[in-house]
C-alpha positions in Angstrom: 15.0 9.9 22.7 16.2 8.3 25.5 13.5 6.1 27.2 13.8 5.5 31.0 9.9 4.0 31.0 8.4 1.6 28.5 4.6 0.6 28.8 3.2 -2.3 26.5 -0.7 -2.4 26.8 -2.8 -5.0 25.1 -6.2 -4.7 24.0 -8.1 -7.5 22.9 -11.4 -6.6 20.8 -14.5 -8.7 19.4 -13.0 -9.7 16.0 -9.7 -9.1 14.0 -12.0 -6.8 11.6 -12.7 -4.5 14.7 -9.1 -5.0 15.5 -7.9 -4.1 12.1 -10.6 -1.0 11.6 -9.4 0.4 14.6 -6.2 0.1 13.8 -6.4 1.6 10.4 -8.5 4.4 11.9 -5.5 5.5 14.8 -2.3 5.4 12.5 -2.4 8.7 11.0 -2.7 9.8 14.5 -0.1 7.6 15.7 2.3 8.8 13.1 1.5 12.4 13.7 2.6 11.8 17.8 5.4 14.0 17.9 6.3 14.8 21.1 9.8 15.2 22.8 9.3 13.2 25.4 7.4 10.2 24.5 7.1 7.8 21.5 4.1 5.3 20.7 4.3 2.2 18.8 1.1 0.3 17.4 0.6 -2.7 16.5 -1.9 -5.4 15.1 -2.1 -8.8 16.0 -5.5 -10.9 15.2 -8.2 -9.2 17.1 -5.8 -7.2 19.8 -3.9 -3.9 19.4 -0.9 -3.5 21.0 0.4 0.0 22.1 3.7 0.3 23.4 4.6 4.1 25.1 8.6 4.9 25.0 9.0 7.5 27.1 11.8 9.6 29.4 9.3 10.1 32.1 5.8 8.8 33.7 4.2 12.5 32.9 4.7 11.8 29.8 3.5 8.3 29.4 0.4 8.9 31.6 -0.4 11.8 28.6 0.2 9.8 25.4 -1.4 6.3 27.0 -4.7 8.6 28.0 -4.5 10.2 24.8 -4.5 6.7 22.7 -7.2 5.3 25.2 -9.7 8.0 24.4 -8.6 7.6 20.5 -9.3 3.9 20.7 -12.7 5.2 22.7 -13.7 7.4 20.1 -13.0 4.8 17.2 -15.2 2.0 19.6 -18.2 4.4 19.7 -18.2 5.5 16.0 -18.0 1.6 15.1 -21.5 1.3 17.4 -22.7 4.4 15.2 -22.0 3.7 11.6 -23.2 0.7 9.9 -21.4 -2.9 10.2 -20.7 -3.2 6.2 -18.0 0.2 6.4 -16.3 -1.5 9.6 -15.8 -4.8 8.1 -14.8 -3.6 4.5 
């Protein structure tokens, strides 16, 4: 895929454990992301997630970013519900 647009987003979280939990929760979604017009790369750095979206057009980039942000929001909400012992393992 030839990318015309590349958008990098850094999401800082409260702790390295929280970042790792969210990263590990999102990796299956990123690996299964098979769109012809965009590609998502996700990286973990200490207490931050670095998401890079490479896309052929702005519509596909927006769709990919929105999708990932919904997943991140969902996992963050789950962290508030589940016991901290599970998140910190």
